[in-house]
C-alpha positions as CSV (number, residue, x, y, z in Angstrom):
1,X,142.0,41.3,-133.7
2,X,144.3,38.5,-134.8
3,X,148.0,39.1,-134.3
4,X,151.0,37.5,-136.2
5,X,152.6,34.5,-134.4
6,X,155.7,36.5,-133.4
7,X,153.5,39.1,-131.7
8,X,151.9,36.3,-129.7
9,X,155.3,34.8,-128.9
10,X,156.5,38.2,-127.5
11,X,153.2,39.0,-125.8
12,X,152.6,42.1,-127.9
13,X,149.3,44.0,-128.1
14,X,148.3,47.4,-129.4
15,X,147.2,49.7,-126.6
16,X,146.4,52.7,-128.7
17,X,147.0,54.4,-132.0
18,X,146.8,57.9,-133.3
19,X,147.4,59.5,-136.7
20,X,151.1,59.3,-136.5
21,X,151.8,57.3,-133.3
22,X,151.2,53.9,-131.6
23,X,151.5,52.6,-128.1
24,X,152.2,48.8,-127.9
25,X,152.6,46.7,-124.8
26,X,154.9,43.7,-124.3
27,X,154.3,41.0,-121.7
28,X,157.7,39.4,-121.8
29,X,157.4,35.6,-121.7
30,X,159.8,33.4,-119.8
31,X,162.0,32.7,-122.9
32,X,162.6,36.5,-123.3
33,X,164.2,36.8,-119.9
34,X,168.0,36.7,-119.6
35,X,169.7,34.3,-117.1
36,X,170.1,37.4,-114.9
37,X,166.3,38.0,-114.5
38,X,166.1,40.9,-116.9
39,X,164.3,41.2,-120.2
40,X,166.7,40.3,-123.0
41,X,167.8,43.2,-125.2
42,X,167.0,41.2,-128.4
43,X,163.3,41.0,-127.3
44,X,163.3,44.7,-126.5
45,X,164.7,45.4,-130.0
46,X,162.0,43.3,-131.7
47,X,159.4,45.1,-129.6
48,X,160.8,48.5,-130.7
49,X,161.0,47.5,-134.3
50,X,157.3,46.4,-134.3
51,X,156.0,49.4,-132.4
52,X,157.8,51.8,-134.8
53,X,156.5,49.9,-137.8
54,X,153.0,50.2,-136.5
55,X,153.4,54.0,-136.2
56,X,154.7,54.1,-139.7
57,X,151.9,51.9,-141.1
58,X,149.3,54.2,-139.7
59,X,150.3,56.7,-142.4
60,X,151.0,54.4,-145.4
61,X,148.4,55.0,-148.0
62,X,147.0,51.7,-149.2
63,X,146.4,48.3,-147.7
64,X,148.6,46.7,-150.3
65,X,151.6,49.1,-149.5
66,X,154.4,47.5,-147.6
67,X,157.1,48.7,-145.2
68,X,160.4,47.0,-144.2
69,X,163.0,48.0,-141.6
70,X,166.1,49.3,-143.3
71,X,167.9,50.4,-140.1
72,X,167.1,50.2,-136.4
73,X,169.1,51.7,-133.6
74,X,168.2,50.8,-130.0
75,X,170.0,52.5,-127.0
76,X,169.4,50.8,-123.7
77,X,169.0,53.1,-120.7
78,X,168.5,50.6,-117.9
79,X,168.1,46.9,-117.1
80,X,164.6,45.8,-116.2
81,X,163.1,42.7,-114.7
82,X,159.6,44.2,-115.3
83,X,157.8,41.9,-117.7
84,X,155.2,44.4,-118.8
85,X,156.7,47.2,-120.9
86,X,155.2,49.9,-123.2
87,X,156.7,51.4,-126.3
88,X,155.4,54.8,-127.3
89,X,156.3,55.1,-131.0
90,X,155.8,58.1,-133.4
91,X,156.3,58.8,-137.0
92,X,159.0,61.5,-137.5
93,X,159.1,61.7,-141.3
94,X,157.5,60.1,-144.3
95,X,158.3,60.5,-147.9
96,X,157.2,58.4,-150.9
97,X,159.8,55.7,-150.2
98,X,161.3,56.3,-146.8
99,X,159.9,56.7,-143.3
100,X,161.6,57.5,-140.0
101,X,160.1,56.7,-136.6
102,X,161.3,56.9,-133.0
103,X,160.1,55.5,-129.7
104,X,160.7,54.9,-126.0
105,X,160.2,51.8,-124.0
106,X,159.2,52.3,-120.4
107,X,158.3,50.1,-117.5
108,X,155.0,50.4,-115.5
109,X,156.6,52.9,-113.2
110,X,157.6,55.1,-116.1
111,X,161.3,54.3,-115.9
112,X,163.1,54.6,-119.3
113,X,164.4,51.3,-120.5
114,X,165.3,52.0,-124.1
115,X,165.1,54.5,-127.0
116,X,164.8,53.5,-130.6
117,X,165.2,55.2,-134.0
118,X,164.3,53.3,-137.2
119,X,164.4,53.9,-140.9
120,X,161.9,52.0,-143.0
121,X,161.6,51.5,-146.7
122,X,158.1,52.1,-148.1
123,X,157.0,50.1,-151.2
124,X,154.0,51.4,-152.9
125,X,152.1,48.6,-154.7
126,X,150.4,51.1,-157.0
127,X,153.7,51.8,-158.8
């Protein structure tokens, strides 16, 4: 599978997907680390946004339909120097034009790093 450039830059891969969920992994590169040795919150936010969008995209009807983030809220629970993180994202609600998804980022030991809630606009190309 070929990933977009920003996925490669963040070290993102899809671990698994289900009907209304997705698990993505991030291998944080050097540039995503803060001067204090922890993964930068902005990189974690991009990670969350992408994982939630994948969970939403699993339920969007056609290959030409598009989604876009309208709102993303990320709450950080702990600092982490762990470079390998996983985001478990799930679709919460999907209507014709709006989707809501949430997710959690955890380190390899299962420690909660962040929680995210996102609202996405859905554009149906068939309309």
